C-alpha positions, 0 to 999 in steps of 0.5 A, spaced: 730 587 302 729 594 305 726 596 298 725 603 296 725 605 304 731 602 305 736 608 306 730 612 310 730 606 314 737 606 315 737 613 317 732 612 321 736 607 325 742 612 325 737 617 328 735 613 333 742 612 336 744 619 336 737 621 339 739 615 345 746 618 345 744 626 346 738 623 351 743 620 355 747 626 356 742 630 357 738 626 362 745 624 366 746 632 367 739 633 370 740 626 374 746 629 377 742 636 379 737 632 382 742 628 386 745 635 388 738 637 390 737 631 395 732 628 390 727 634 393 723 635 387 721 642 390 729 644 390 730 641 383 724 645 380 727 651 383 734 650 381 731 649 374 727 656 375 734 659 377 738 656 372 733 656 366 738 659 361 743 653 363 737 647 362 734 650 356 740 653 353 740 657 346 742 651 342 737 647 346 731 652 344 734 652 337 733 645 336 726 644 338 724 650 334 727 647 328 725 640 329 717 643 330 717 648 324 721 643 319 716 637 321 710 641 320 712 643 313 714 636 311 708 633 313 705 636 307 710 633 303 711 626 301 718 626 297 723 621 300 729 626 299 726 631 303 725 626 309 732 624 308 735 631 309 730 632 315 733 626 319 740 628 317 739 635 319 735 633 325 741 628 328 746 634 326 741 639 331 742 633 336 749 633 336 750 641 336 745 642 342 748 636 347 753 638 352 758 632 352 763 636 357 763 634 364 760 639 369 765 643 373 762 642 380 764 640 387 761 633 387 761 628 381 754 624 379 755 618 384 751 612 381 748 610 387 742 604 387 737 610 388 740 614 382 740 608 378 733 606 380 731 613 378 735 613 371 732 607 369 725 610 371 727 616 367 728 611 361 721 607 362 717 613 362 720 616 356 720 609 352 712 608 354 711 615 352 714 614 345 710 607 345 704 610 346 705 615 341 707 610 336 701 606 337 696 611 337 699 615 331 699 608 327 692 607 328 690 613 324 695 613 318 699 608 314 703 613 311 711 611 313 714 618 311 709 622 316 709 616 321 717 617 321 717 625 322 712 624 327 716 620 331 722 624 330 718 630 332 716 626 338 723 624 340 725 631 339 720 634 344 722 628 349 729 630 349 727 637 350 723 636 356 728 631 359 728 636 366 721 635 367 720 628 365 726 627 370 721 630 375 716 626 373 720 620 374 722 622 381 715 622 383 713 615 381 719 612 384 718 616 391 714 611 394 719 605 392 725 610 395 721 612 401 719 604 403 727 603 402 729 608 406 724 606 412 727 599 411 734 602 413 732 607 417 728 602 422 734 597 421 739 603 424 734 605 429 734 598 432 741 597 431 743 603 435 739 602 441 742 595 441 748 597 444 746 599 451 753 602 454 754 606 447 755 614 449 752 617 443 753 625 442 749 629 437 752 635 434 748 641 430 749 648 428 748 653 423 756 652 422 762 649 425 758 642 427 763 639 422 769 641 425 766 640 432 765 633 430 772 632 428 774 636 434 770 632 439 772 625 436 779 626 437 778 629 444 774 622 446 779 618 443 783 619 449 778 615 453 774 611 448 774 607 442 770 612 438 766 612 431 764 619 428 760 620 422 765 621 416 766 627 412 759 631 411 754 625 413 749 629 416 742 626 413 738 620 416 740 616 410 747 618 411 747 616 418 743 610 417 748 607 412 754 609 418 750 605 423 748 599 419 755 598 415 760 601 420 757 601 428 759 595 432 760 593 439 768 595 439 766 602 439 763 605 446 762 612 443 759 615 437 759 622 435 754 624 430 753 630 426 746 633 424 744 637 418 738 640 416 735 645 411 727 644 413 724 644 420 723 637 423 729 634 420 733 635 426 728 631 430 728 625 425 736 625 426 735 625 433 730 620 433 734 615 429 741 616 433 738 617 440 743 621 443 744 622 450 748 628 449 747 634 444 751 640 442 748 646 439 755 650 436 751 656 433 745 659 429 746 664 424 743 666 417 744 659 413 740 655 408 735 661 409 732 660 402 729 654 405 728 656 413 726 663 411 728 666 418 732 665 424 726 663 428 725 657 424 733 655 424 733 656 432 726 651 432 730 646 428 736 646 432 733 646 438 729 639 436 736 636 438 735 638 445 728 636 446 730 629 443 735 628 449 732 623 455 731 626 461 738 624 464 741 627 457 746 633 457 745 639 453 751 643 451 750 650 448 755 656 445 753 661 450 757 666 446 752 666 440 746 670 441 741 665 439 744 659 442 744 663 449 736 664 448 735 657 447 740 655 453 736 660 458 729 656 456 732 649 457 731 646 464 735 639 463 742 638 465 746 643 461 753 645 460 755 652 457 761 654 454 764 660 450 769 666 451 765 671 454 761 673 460 765 667 463 762 668 470 756 665 467 759 659 464 761 652 465 767 651 460 771 657 458 777 659 455 782 665 457 789 668 455 787 666 448 793 667 443 793 666 436 798 666 430 799 663 423 801 656 426 795 655 431 793 657 438 794 657 445 789 658 451 787 656 458 782 651 459 777 653 465 771 650 468 767 653 474 770 649 479 776 652 478 780 647 474 785 650 469 790 647 463 794 650 458 792 648 451 795 648 444 792 647 437 794 647 430 787 649 428 787 656 425 783 662 428 780 664 434 773 662 432 776 655 432 777 655 440 769 655 441 769 649 436 774 646 441 771 648 447 765 644 445 769 638 444 772 640 451 765 640 454 763 633 451 769 630 454 767 633 461 760 630 460 763 623 459 768 623 464 775 625 461 780 629 465 783 636 463 789 633 462 786 627 457 782 633 454 788 637 453 792 631 450 786 631 445 786 638 443 793 638 441 792 632 437 787 635 433 788 636 425 785 641 421 779 639 417 780 639 410 778 645 406 776 649 413 782 653 414 787 648 412 794 651 412 798 648 406 805 650 404 806 647 397 814 648 398 813 654 393 814 660 398 807 661 397 802 660 403 795 657 401 790 657 406 784 652 404 777 655 406 773 652 401 767 649 404 761 652 404 762 659 407 758 664 412 758 671 415 762 669 421 767 664 418 768 668 412 770 674 417 774 669 421 778 667 415 780 674 414 782 675 421 787 669 420 790 671 414 791 678 418 795 674 423 801 673 417 806 678 418 810 677 411 807 677 404 801 680 401 794 677 402 790 675 396 783 672 396 780 667 391 772 667 392 765 666 389 762 669 395 757 666 400 751 663 398 744 660 401 743 666 405 736 668 403 734 675 402 740 677 407 745 674 401 747 681 398 748 685 404 752 679 407 756 679 401 757 687 401 760 687 408 764 681 406 767 686 401 768 691 406 772 686 410 776 684 404 778 691 403 781 691 410 784 685 410 787 683 403 792 686 398 788 683 392 781 680 391 780 675 385 772 674 385 769 668 381 762 670 377 761 677 375 754 677 377 754 673 384 760 677 386 757 684 384 756 686 392 762 683 394 765 688 388 761 694 391 763 693 398 771 693 396 770 699 392 766 703 398 773 702 402 777 705 397 780 699 394 784 700 388 780 697 382 786 694 378 787 690 384 780 686 384 780 681 378 773 679 376 773 672 372 768 667 370 771 660 373 776 657 378 781 656 372 781 663 370 782 665 377 788 660 377 791 663 371 790 670 374 793 668 381 799 664 377 801 671 374 800 675 380 803 671 386 810 671 388 814 668 395 811 669 402 804 671 399 798 668 403 793 666 398 786 665 401 781 660 398 774 662 401 768 658 400 767 654 393 761 654 388 755 650 390 755 643 388 750 645 382 752 652 381 755 654 374 755 662 372 
């Protein structure tokens, strides 16, 4: 028999279930953000600071305030009815404050083994805290009503503090994760060195590295059986996974993309992959929030060249002012490529002709060899990425004929100036992958190649440019005013500099639409667009951003 406390106990059980559901959704959201921040506690805390209004929403703040106020009041009352009303009210507040909607982000939460371990640790930490509070408080009182109120108050506090207990849980599991990562890193490190004749190419740069990876792999396929790291697998653990799960003796070339947000990360990647050829595609103001300045970016990208063996070959984009400085101080065998100052280059392009369907150019080397090439890739900037791939091909013994055939076979990389014709008469250019000052200008140059139709851009602007972000987006706005007929900006606060830059050029304000979400942008676009128009989707919101 439950006795007189029966209804209260039943409500208590219901409240535990409600709390568990609310706790799950709030924890899952924070777990997602931790994953998107690469499980970096520093980046995660910065995200919480930047988006405090989202982490501690008005509903969540109201919940914790009312939970504490009513708990204090009820601790001085002993009527069961008040306790029952409190529990019902508390459950209602939990339900109202919980966000059950799926977050609108580029990358969904992936329940990897690491994520599962962190989620489990999160629950263990919170259950442990509740258990300790239960035992400690139980030593000081036998009053069932007060006991129940204290438990609900504690549960409410833990619900509120989920962002920080996630942080604590990540600290606790880090030693385990480091040990696991080291195990797989060492396994991949040894495995990749077991293939004595494997041609390994490392590619890094502030931008262009993913496109260059796909281009390089396609060119090398004219002579070799090539494995490339998929999509944006450019971290030590991502590359370790590829090596451990996919690399085998059937491959004789391995193309590795190497990304970094901090000094030392390219060095770690190179130590893992053991490249004999290193390519630096570009250096520019990306990830300045972590790198702070260009000098740190240069130092980090050059870690790839420093890691090459004495017989290794360094390949540089000599058109980039920062890469040029690195090339000039390098005394290893090197190949310089570009389209400017061709008398100084080993591989270069001339007679470049770009159009809305691709480009043609003459591929040259310093020995006088030439061949005409054609590509389906849009934009003159992609010629540089192609030249990087051609330079790798030369380094690995491909003929110009083989290189030209490979260039012709290269397909656009998804979300990187990808031309889409849905059959509606409207041309879509998908350049939604992370944008930067160079690629955004290049994208606008591409749509300028189209002779018919109005030009429409949909963009949230550029991110992760540190102190340069505001001015870079303002300049982006000026370029938009020169190239486009209409602009749809996503995010009132973030796109304010773009809006200002557009208006500086005398652009009609009624032709600029500022919306809050991509869905709203799509709705505006549907009313605006008509056959023969060209629509550019430039950049996407960052994985963990929602204004």
